[in-house]
C-alpha positions, 0 to 999 in steps of 0.5 A: 876639382870636379868641373861644374856643369856648363848649361850652354852659352847664352845671351845675357839679358838686361834683367841679370846683368850688372849696371856696369855691363851696360856702360862697358858695352856703350863704351866699346860700341863708342870706340868701335861702332861697327863691332859686334858686342855680342861676344863681350856679353857672352864673355861676361856670361862665361865669367859670371858663371865660373866666378859664381860664389867667389868674392873679393876681400871687400866682400864684393862678388868677384865678377865686379873685378872682371867688369871694372878691369874690362871697362878700363881696357874699353876706356883705352879703346881696346877692341872686343877681343881684348875686352873679352880677355879682360872679362875672362882674365882670371877664369883660370883660377876656377874650375873652367876646363882648360880649352873651353875659352878657346872653344868658345871665344877663339885662340886669340882671346885664349892666348891673350889671357895666357899671355897676361897671366905669364907676363912679368911687367918688370921684364919690360926694361926701358930699352925693351919698352922703347924697341917692343912698344915704339909702334904704340907710342902715340896711344892705343889704336883700334888695332893695337899691337900684341904686346900693348894688348896684353899689357893693357889687360895687365895694367888694368888688373893692377889699376883696379886692385890699387883702387880697392887696395884698402882691403889689403893688409898694410905691409902688402899694401906698401909692397904693391904701391912701391912696385907700381911706382917703380915698374907698372907706371913707367911701363904704362907710360912707355906703352902709350897707356898714359891715363893708366899710368897717371892714375897708377902713379896717383894711387901708389903715391897716396898709399906711400904718402897718405894724407893725415888720418883723423886719428893722427890729426886728433892725436896731434891736437891732444899733444898740443892741448897738453902744453896748456897744462903744468909741465910736470903733469903733461906726460901723464895726461898725454899718455891717458888721452892717447890711451882713451883715443886709441880705444875708440874705433870711429872717426866720429868718436875720436872727434867728439872725444877730442872736442870734449877735451878741448872744451875741458883743458882750460878748466883742467889747467886751472885746477892743476895750477891751483893745486900746485900752488897750494902744495908750494905754499905748504 
């Protein structure tokens, strides 16, 4: 693949930033008042350049994912180099030259990105967590350990992917949620990144045990309404209503259909019972 021509580093002005970039910079400054956030702005510019034209499954520009991951990392009070690594964590999937990030942002950021991509979270067994991450048991600090900095980006990446998991295929969704509960959430808690661990558990649990959808609720209601009909006719009407319900694509349409059935069932039940009575007399 031919590398794109880079026009040179530039400071990102307010006119060409996404709104969340301002919030990201404010968060970094709040936790690190003496830090120079210029490198964070330049990291955003770099990521935006190399991810230009890429979109996520949701259709959103890919840079929104980079910003979201960086925002999570910043909320964990990670210093600017870790925030930069979060912004640039997927740049290796672009045409960016291999040594460019080290040249622009230093070896620390480049090595963080490489470590994030190489890290297998499941490799952190409970024993390892107790040993390697013990220094961070009270939560992230202005100078987190290398392992915690790497995990912060890796876990933030998983967290944002879970927040947008509705756009993932159902089977894949379940696998991600189960892995999150079994591996990612416990590691986050052991690393002192409890806010991330808590949200990971909540989102993964919601995928594995979803709240009843409007389709499920309306379907159960229709099943209950068939009890008002003569026993012989219930199966037929249940099948017919279910087929009609399945053909509807919006929640509003399903609710309106169910309301129409609800209003019409008493009359239908009376009509069917009268017909059944006439046949029995004949």
